[in-house]
C-alpha angles and dihedrals in degrees: 000000000000131000110227102173139019127184119200125188126194137172093273105029154345133253133193121198118190144163116173117210113283095016115127095208138063114227116209118184122185132183127188114211098213109015119202120236109292094013119120112239094205127038131173128190121193104188133170114262089235092061115148122256095247094051091046091050090053090053090047089053092054094042091051091050093049094046099043099032099239140042109284133205121281090260090055091050091047089058089060091041091055090052091050092048090061087073100043125093 
């Protein structure tokens, strides 16, 4: 069994993580419901599936912030990181 898509919804935004079979990249799309001034409402990352752990953790930090509305604790960020890791090689 293989996970090809996950949708996560938080108090501030929504994120979709997907990697269809045979695709070399992970597509991460995030939307913030009520963006603050200067904040982008829509962001998309298209990253290689063999992305390093540090780079993936940085993306998880931004995704967590955009989904929950504020920077969370490391354990909160690790929840998002684990979901992202499902799609990495």
